[in-house]
Structures are given as structure tokens and as C-alpha cells.
N, C-alpha and C positions, 0 to 999 in steps of 0.2 A: 099121387105117388111122389115120394121124395127124391132126393139125389141118388142117382144110380152109379155104381162103380163096376168096372170089370174086375173079375177075380183072377188072380195069378197064382201059379204054383211056386214051390220053393226055389225054382230056377228063374223066376220072373218071366214065365211064359203064360200068356192068356190061357185060361181053362175053357173059355166059352160060357162060363157061368157069370151071373150078374148078382150083385148085392145091392140092397137098398140101405142107405145110411140110417143108422139108428133102429133098423128093423131086422136085417139079416145078421145072424151070428156066424162069423167066419169060423170054419172048422180048422182043426190043426192042419198045417200045410197049405192053408189058403191065405192069400194076402191081397191087399189093394195098394195102389200107388199114392203116396203122399209126396208133397213137394214143399220146398222152402227156398227162399231167395236171400242171398247176401248181396246187398247193393252197396257198392263202394264209390266214394268220390276220389278225385285226384289227390287228395291229402291222405287217403287210406282210411278215412272215417267210414263208419257203417251207418246206413239209414235204418232206423228202427221206428216202430210205431207202438202206440199205446192202445191196448184192447178196450173196447167199449164196456161200460158197466154191466150190460146185459149178457155179455159173453162169459163162457167158462174162463176162469182165471181173470176176473174183472180188473181192469186198470193196470194190468201187468204189461211190461214192455217185451217186444219180440221182433224177430225178422218175420216177414209175412210169408204165407204159404197156404196150403190147404190140401185137397185131394183131387186126383185126376178123375174126371167124370167118364162114364161109359163112352167108348170109342175115341177117347182123347189121349194123346201121347203126353208124356211127362212134360216136355217143353211147351206144348200147347196149353197144358194146365197152368204152368207157372206164368206164362204170358197173360192168360185170362185172369188169374188171381191178382197179378200186379195191377192190372187195369181196374178190376172190381174193387180191390181194397185200398189202393193208393192213387188211383187215377193216372198211373204211369203206363205209357204205351211203349213197349219195347218190340223190336223185330226179332224173329227167330235167330237171325245171324248175330244178334247182340248177346244172346244167351250162351254162357260158357258153363259147361258141366263141371262140377266140383267132385262129388262123390255120391255113393249110395250107402245108406245105413239100413240094415235088415232088422226090423223090430219083430214083435210077436205076431202081429197081424198086418204089417205093412212093410213096404220098401219105401224109404224116404230118399228122394233124389234132391240133392242140393245144387242150386243153380246160382251163377254169379252174373251180376250186371254192373255197369259203370255209368254214372251220371253225376253231374254237379248241380242238379236242381236244388235251389234253396228249400229247406224243410218247410218254410211257411207257404210254399206253392204246392205242396202235396195236398191232394184232396182225398176225401173218403167216401166215394160214391155209394158203397153198400152199407155204410154205417158200422162196419165191424171194427174199425179203428177210429180214434178220436183225435190223435195228435201224432206228430212225427218229429224226429230230431236226429241230427248227426252226432255220433259218439265215437270215441277212439276205442280200440280193443281193450285198453286198460279200464276205461269207464264202463264198458260192457261187463267186464269181469267183476268190477266193484258192484255193479247193479245185481249181478248174480249172487254175490256174497251177501248182499243186503236183502235178498228175496224179492227183488223188483223185476227180475228177468226170468222168462220161461223158455228161452231158446236153447238150442243145443250146439251152437257155433263155438268152436274152440280156438285157442290161440294158433294152433297148427293150421286150422281151416283158414284163418285170416292170413297167415303167412303164405300159404299156397295160393289163396285168392289174389293176393298182391302180385305174386309172380305171374299167375295166369293172365291177369288183366294188365300186366306191364306197368304197375304202379311202383315207383320207388320214391321214398321220402327220406 
């Protein structure tokens, strides 16, 4: 059996139903929880990673994330994904909630973290990413314009993240 997700209703309440990734077709009004992290350093730069060649959207750059597994909270999911994908271990109290976006079949929770780890020390335990680098918000927007970026972080998200994390440059 593959990855299992809890199914939520339109108000983000668990329904008691379970979905299997890639198998279960969510019905109208059914959602799962997706998560994405924006990791900032003290300069306000954003840590991004390059997707592996075997992944959907190969070699594109993104902020990391994934989906919450069955019985996993949004914050537990983002902490797990950061460790699996980037080898970064954060504590729950370091996770700062940014916002939720409601898509067709998911609620995406955006989480913030702060670290000054050099990009060359980021590891890729699960092989989903192959490289990491720090970029400014302007560089990220340029990457998006060039078709090198698949994330959904906005300038406004970055501004709010800077405020929430107490970063001033």
C-alpha cells in the first residue's frame, strides 16, 4: 500500500475517510493537506532546492514540501519533509505558520523557518532534491519568469515572512 492521507471536508475538518496517493480519486468537497516551507536566513534570502531528474517537473527549483500523511498534523508533516528532503531538523516551536491556500483537492499550509546553514551543507536524504541555494526574492521572481521555478511563494509572502521571523535588512 502506498502513502495514505486523511481526507478533509471544505472546512478543513477530518472526515474519517482515508485516501491512497495516486489511487483514490478525491470527490468534490474532499481535500487532503499539502505543506510547503519557506526557509529564510538572516539576510532575508530564501533556501530553495532543485528537484531530481526523475521527479515530476525535473530539475526545476522550488521551496520544499509535500503532503501530510494519515494521522499527521500539518506541522508534523512539514518537519518530516524538511528532514527527509533537505536533512534539516527543526523543532515544532521553530515552525511559524504563514497561510493556507485552498486548491481544488488540497489545503496547502505554508510554514516559515529561519536558519543560516550554508547551502553546501544541505543534504538530500531521500533523493527528491539534488541541489540547494540561497536566493533573494528578486532572484526567485526572475527564475519564475524564466520558467525555472515551480513554487507559489509571492513577494507579499516574503514580506510577511520577514516580519513574522523578525528579519530586517
